[in-house]
C-alpha positions as protocol buffer text, in pm:
chain_id: "A"
residue {
  index: 1
  type: MET
  ca { x: 153 y: -5853 z: -14071 }
}
residue {
  index: 2
  type: GLU
  ca { x: 269 y: -5712 z: -13738 }
}
residue {
  index: 3
  type: ALA
  ca { x: 160 y: -5789 z: -13382 }
}
residue {
  index: 4
  type: ASN
  ca { x: -69 y: -5488 z: -13349 }
}
residue {
  index: 5
  type: GLU
  ca { x: -237 y: -5573 z: -13680 }
}
residue {
  index: 6
  type: ALA
  ca { x: -289 y: -5935 z: -13574 }
}
residue {
  index: 7
  type: LEU
  ca { x: -433 y: -5822 z: -13240 }
}
residue {
  index: 8
  type: SER
  ca { x: -662 y: -5581 z: -13418 }
}
residue {
  index: 9
  type: GLU
  ca { x: -795 y: -5858 z: -13643 }
}
residue {
  index: 10
  type: LEU
  ca { x: -836 y: -6095 z: -13348 }
}
residue {
  index: 11
  type: SER
  ca { x: -1030 y: -5822 z: -13165 }
}
residue {
  index: 12
  type: GLN
  ca { x: -1282 y: -5767 z: -13445 }
}
residue {
  index: 13
  type: ARG
  ca { x: -1628 y: -5894 z: -13355 }
}
residue {
  index: 14
  type: SER
  ca { x: -1717 y: -6118 z: -13643 }
}
residue {
  index: 15
  type: ARG
  ca { x: -1861 y: -6458 z: -13712 }
}
residue {
  index: 16
  type: ILE
  ca { x: -1577 y: -6512 z: -13958 }
}
residue {
  index: 17
  type: PHE
  ca { x: -1275 y: -6679 z: -13806 }
}
residue {
  index: 18
  type: PRO
  ca { x: -962 y: -6457 z: -13834 }
}
residue {
  index: 19
  type: HIS
  ca { x: -760 y: -6731 z: -14003 }
}
residue {
  index: 20
  type: GLU
  ca { x: -466 y: -6522 z: -14123 }
}
residue {
  index: 21
  type: ALA
  ca { x: -427 y: -6339 z: -13792 }
}
residue {
  index: 22
  type: MET
  ca { x: -434 y: -6666 z: -13597 }
}
residue {
  index: 23
  type: LEU
  ca { x: -176 y: -6826 z: -13825 }
}
residue {
  index: 24
  type: TRP
  ca { x: 47 y: -6522 z: -13793 }
}
residue {
  index: 25
  type: ALA
  ca { x: 4 y: -6517 z: -13415 }
}
residue {
  index: 26
  type: MET
  ca { x: 86 y: -6889 z: -13392 }
}
residue {
  index: 27
  type: ASP
  ca { x: 405 y: -6829 z: -13590 }
}
residue {
  index: 28
  type: HIS
  ca { x: 497 y: -6534 z: -13364 }
}
residue {
  index: 29
  type: LEU
  ca { x: 393 y: -6658 z: -13020 }
}
residue {
  index: 30
  type: GLU
  ca { x: 694 y: -6516 z: -12840 }
}
residue {
  index: 31
  type: GLU
  ca { x: 619 y: -6172 z: -12979 }
}
residue {
  index: 32
  type: MET
  ca { x: 245 y: -6202 z: -12907 }
}
residue {
  index: 33
  type: THR
  ca { x: 263 y: -6345 z: -12554 }
}
residue {
  index: 34
  type: PRO
  ca { x: 290 y: -6018 z: -12354 }
}
residue {
  index: 35
  type: ALA
  ca { x: -13 y: -5871 z: -12533 }
}
residue {
  index: 36
  type: LEU
  ca { x: -211 y: -6195 z: -12493 }
}
residue {
  index: 37
  type: LEU
  ca { x: -138 y: -6205 z: -12120 }
}
residue {
  index: 38
  type: GLU
  ca { x: -245 y: -5842 z: -12092 }
}
residue {
  index: 39
  type: ILE
  ca { x: -574 y: -5926 z: -12269 }
}
residue {
  index: 40
  type: LEU
  ca { x: -653 y: -6190 z: -12005 }
}
residue {
  index: 41
  type: GLU
  ca { x: -541 y: -5970 z: -11716 }
}
residue {
  index: 42
  type: ASP
  ca { x: -752 y: -5675 z: -11833 }
}
residue {
  index: 43
  type: ALA
  ca { x: -1059 y: -5877 z: -11929 }
}
residue {
  index: 44
  type: TRP
  ca { x: -1064 y: -6085 z: -11616 }
}
residue {
  index: 45
  type: ALA
  ca { x: -994 y: -5793 z: -11384 }
}
residue {
  index: 46
  type: ASP
  ca { x: -1357 y: -5688 z: -11435 }
}
residue {
  index: 47
  type: PRO
  ca { x: -1569 y: -6000 z: -11490 }
}
residue {
  index: 48
  type: ASP
  ca { x: -1886 y: -5798 z: -11553 }
}
residue {
  index: 49
  type: VAL
  ca { x: -1731 y: -5635 z: -11860 }
}
residue {
  index: 50
  type: LEU
  ca { x: -1605 y: -5971 z: -11982 }
}
residue {
  index: 51
  type: PHE
  ca { x: -1942 y: -6138 z: -11925 }
}
residue {
  index: 52
  type: ASP
  ca { x: -2115 y: -5862 z: -12122 }
}
residue {
  index: 53
  type: ARG
  ca { x: -1871 y: -5916 z: -12407 }
}
residue {
  index: 54
  type: LEU
  ca { x: -1907 y: -6294 z: -12397 }
}
residue {
  index: 55
  type: THR
  ca { x: -2284 y: -6278 z: -12439 }
}
residue {
  index: 56
  type: GLU
  ca { x: -2230 y: -6183 z: -12802 }
}
residue {
  index: 57
  type: PRO
  ca { x: -2253 y: -6470 z: -13050 }
}
residue {
  index: 58
  type: GLU
  ca { x: -1909 y: -6403 z: -13195 }
}
residue {
  index: 59
  type: LEU
  ca { x: -1592 y: -6540 z: -13044 }
}
residue {
  index: 60
  type: THR
  ca { x: -1387 y: -6278 z: -12867 }
}
residue {
  index: 61
  type: VAL
  ca { x: -1018 y: -6206 z: -12843 }
}
residue {
  index: 62
  type: ASP
  ca { x: -1034 y: -6359 z: -12493 }
}
residue {
  index: 63
  type: TYR
  ca { x: -1097 y: -6703 z: -12643 }
}
residue {
  index: 64
  type: TYR
  ca { x: -820 y: -6659 z: -12896 }
}
residue {
  index: 65
  type: ALA
  ca { x: -580 y: -6546 z: -12622 }
}
residue {
  index: 66
  type: LEU
  ca { x: -653 y: -6861 z: -12419 }
}
residue {
  index: 67
  type: TYR
  ca { x: -584 y: -7090 z: -12712 }
}
residue {
  index: 68
  type: LEU
  ca { x: -274 y: -6903 z: -12826 }
}
residue {
  index: 69
  type: LEU
  ca { x: -126 y: -6897 z: -12475 }
}
residue {
  index: 70
  type: ALA
  ca { x: -191 y: -7270 z: -12450 }
}
residue {
  index: 71
  type: GLN
  ca { x: -22 y: -7318 z: -12787 }
}
residue {
  index: 72
  type: ALA
  ca { x: 277 y: -7128 z: -12646 }
}
residue {
  index: 73
  type: ARG
  ca { x: 267 y: -7342 z: -12327 }
}
residue {
  index: 74
  type: GLU
  ca { x: 282 y: -7012 z: -12141 }
}
residue {
  index: 75
  type: ARG
  ca { x: 336 y: -7072 z: -11770 }
}
residue {
  index: 76
  type: ARG
  ca { x: 234 y: -6716 z: -11678 }
}
residue {
  index: 77
  type: ALA
  ca { x: -118 y: -6781 z: -11812 }
}
residue {
  index: 78
  type: TYR
  ca { x: -177 y: -7063 z: -11561 }
}
residue {
  index: 79
  type: PRO
  ca { x: -270 y: -6854 z: -11254 }
}
residue {
  index: 80
  type: LEU
  ca { x: -485 y: -6623 z: -11467 }
}
residue {
  index: 81
  type: ILE
  ca { x: -680 y: -6915 z: -11610 }
}
residue {
  index: 82
  type: VAL
  ca { x: -717 y: -7090 z: -11275 }
}
residue {
  index: 83
  type: ASP
  ca { x: -832 y: -6770 z: -11105 }
}
residue {
  index: 84
  type: PHE
  ca { x: -1094 y: -6702 z: -11371 }
}
residue {
  index: 85
  type: PHE
  ca { x: -1237 y: -7053 z: -11369 }
}
residue {
  index: 86
  type: SER
  ca { x: -1233 y: -7053 z: -10987 }
}
residue {
  index: 87
  type: ASN
  ca { x: -1495 y: -6780 z: -10995 }
}
residue {
  index: 88
  type: PRO
  ca { x: -1816 y: -6927 z: -10848 }
}
residue {
  index: 89
  type: ASP
  ca { x: -2030 y: -6690 z: -11058 }
}
residue {
  index: 90
  type: LYS
  ca { x: -2264 y: -6913 z: -11258 }
}
residue {
  index: 91
  type: ARG
  ca { x: -2200 y: -6700 z: -11566 }
}
residue {
  index: 92
  type: VAL
  ca { x: -1853 y: -6856 z: -11595 }
}
residue {
  index: 93
  type: PHE
  ca { x: -2017 y: -7190 z: -11668 }
}
residue {
  index: 94
  type: GLU
  ca { x: -2303 y: -7049 z: -11875 }
}
residue {
  index: 95
  type: LEU
  ca { x: -2082 y: -6841 z: -12105 }
}
residue {
  index: 96
  type: MET
  ca { x: -1774 y: -7059 z: -12124 }
}
residue {
  index: 97
  type: GLN
  ca { x: -1936 y: -7402 z: -12122 }
}
residue {
  index: 98
  type: ASP
  ca { x: -1821 y: -7499 z: -12472 }
}
residue {
  index: 99
  type: LEU
  ca { x: -1462 y: -7420 z: -12382 }
}
residue {
  index: 100
  type: ILE
  ca { x: -1501 y: -7592 z: -12043 }
}
residue {
  index: 101
  type: PHE
  ca { x: -1642 y: -7911 z: -12192 }
}
residue {
  index: 102
  type: GLU
  ca { x: -1416 y: -7929 z: -12495 }
}
residue {
  index: 103
  type: ASP
  ca { x: -1079 y: -7772 z: -12420 }
}
residue {
  index: 104
  type: LEU
  ca { x: -1024 y: -7641 z: -12067 }
}
residue {
  index: 105
  type: GLY
  ca { x: -854 y: -7960 z: -11949 }
}
residue {
  index: 106
  type: ARG
  ca { x: -609 y: -7948 z: -12239 }
}
residue {
  index: 107
  type: ILE
  ca { x: -548 y: -7575 z: -12193 }
}
residue {
  index: 108
  type: LEU
  ca { x: -469 y: -7623 z: -11824 }
}
residue {
  index: 109
  type: ALA
  ca { x: -248 y: -7923 z: -11903 }
}
residue {
  index: 110
  type: THR
  ca { x: -36 y: -7724 z: -12145 }
}
residue {
  index: 111
  type: VAL
  ca { x: 24 y: -7429 z: -11913 }
}
residue {
  index: 112
  type: CYS
  ca { x: 62 y: -7604 z: -11575 }
}
residue {
  index: 113
  type: HIS
  ca { x: 417 y: -7739 z: -11632 }
}
residue {
  index: 114
  type: GLY
  ca { x: 372 y: -8014 z: -11375 }
}
residue {
  index: 115
  type: ASP
  ca { x: 216 y: -7798 z: -11104 }
}
residue {
  index: 116
  type: VAL
  ca { x: -117 y: -7975 z: -11056 }
}
residue {
  index: 117
  type: GLY
  ca { x: -197 y: -7819 z: -10716 }
}
residue {
  index: 118
  type: PRO
  ca { x: -418 y: -7541 z: -10857 }
}
residue {
  index: 119
  type: ILE
  ca { x: -604 y: -7794 z: -11074 }
}
residue {
  index: 120
  type: LYS
  ca { x: -666 y: -8013 z: -10769 }
}
residue {
  index: 121
  type: ARG
  ca { x: -802 y: -7712 z: -10579 }
}
residue {
  index: 122
  type: LEU
  ca { x: -1039 y: -7640 z: -10869 }
}
residue {
  index: 123
  type: VAL
  ca { x: -1170 y: -7996 z: -10862 }
}
residue {
  index: 124
  type: GLU
  ca { x: -1211 y: -7992 z: -10485 }
}
residue {
  index: 125
  type: ASN
  ca { x: -1378 y: -7649 z: -10473 }
}
residue {
  index: 126
  type: GLU
  ca { x: -1737 y: -7723 z: -10368 }
}
residue {
  index: 127
  type: THR
  ca { x: -1861 y: -7373 z: -10453 }
}
residue {
  index: 128
  type: LEU
  ca { x: -1810 y: -7433 z: -10826 }
}
residue {
  index: 129
  type: ASN
  ca { x: -2050 y: -7587 z: -11071 }
}
residue {
  index: 130
  type: VAL
  ca { x: -2002 y: -7965 z: -11044 }
}
residue {
  index: 131
  type: TYR
  ca { x: -1973 y: -7999 z: -11423 }
}
residue {
  index: 132
  type: VAL
  ca { x: -1706 y: -7732 z: -11435 }
}
residue {
  index: 133
  type: ALA
  ca { x: -1500 y: -7905 z: -11167 }
}
residue {
  index: 134
  type: LYS
  ca { x: -1529 y: -8243 z: -11338 }
}
residue {
  index: 135
  type: ARG
  ca { x: -1430 y: -8103 z: -11677 }
}
residue {
  index: 136
  type: ARG
  ca { x: -1136 y: -7921 z: -11527 }
}
residue {
  index: 137
  type: ALA
  ca { x: -1014 y: -8250 z: -11390 }
}
residue {
  index: 138
  type: ARG
  ca { x: -1008 y: -8415 z: -11733 }
}
residue {
  index: 139
  type: ARG
  ca { x: -675 y: -8403 z: -11903 }
}
residue {
  index: 140
  type: PRO
  ca { x: -491 y: -8617 z: -12153 }
}
residue {
  index: 141
  type: ALA
  ca { x: -260 y: -8886 z: -12024 }
}
residue {
  index: 142
  type: GLY
  ca { x: 85 y: -8744 z: -11956 }
}
residue {
  index: 143
  type: ALA
  ca { x: -45 y: -8389 z: -11936 }
}
residue {
  index: 144
  type: CYS
  ca { x: 102 y: -8139 z: -11693 }
}
residue {
  index: 145
  type: SER
  ca { x: 448 y: -8265 z: -11764 }
}
residue {
  index: 146
  type: PRO
  ca { x: 734 y: -8021 z: -11780 }
}
residue {
  index: 147
  type: ALA
  ca { x: 764 y: -7832 z: -12107 }
}
residue {
  index: 148
  type: ARG
  ca { x: 940 y: -8008 z: -12386 }
}
residue {
  index: 149
  type: ASP
  ca { x: 1202 y: -7838 z: -12591 }
}
residue {
  index: 150
  type: ARG
  ca { x: 1009 y: -7702 z: -12889 }
}
residue {
  index: 151
  type: THR
  ca { x: 1325 y: -7689 z: -13099 }
}
residue {
  index: 152
  type: ALA
  ca { x: 1380 y: -8065 z: -13081 }
}
């Protein structure tokens, strides 16, 4: 499998999880990272398009990109994620609530690399849904620590 093939499989709208493509992507995170960042940048540049896509019952490549970038502990994803979840549009909560309640804290913790300022601003932002702010604040103990050497 190659990067473009994995991205193609991850982009297919299906209720079947793209197991092989995800495994390949996880094994090739360095190669996949630029394309995954571009997915978030493009999707979140026009929230209306993203919201239309997220109303479908199938998971989208946007979800996969978030999880893969977190797996890679990709620092460049941090401002993109914070900016998106700072959006006061109620659709952010309505369409992403499963991710918000289950994984957003861990995703932020893995990409923040010790810089908790943006997370604090999310929690303190009174224009956001109170549940979103509280869930963003949750993180595992020791999270947001500098990246560990993955080769160790």
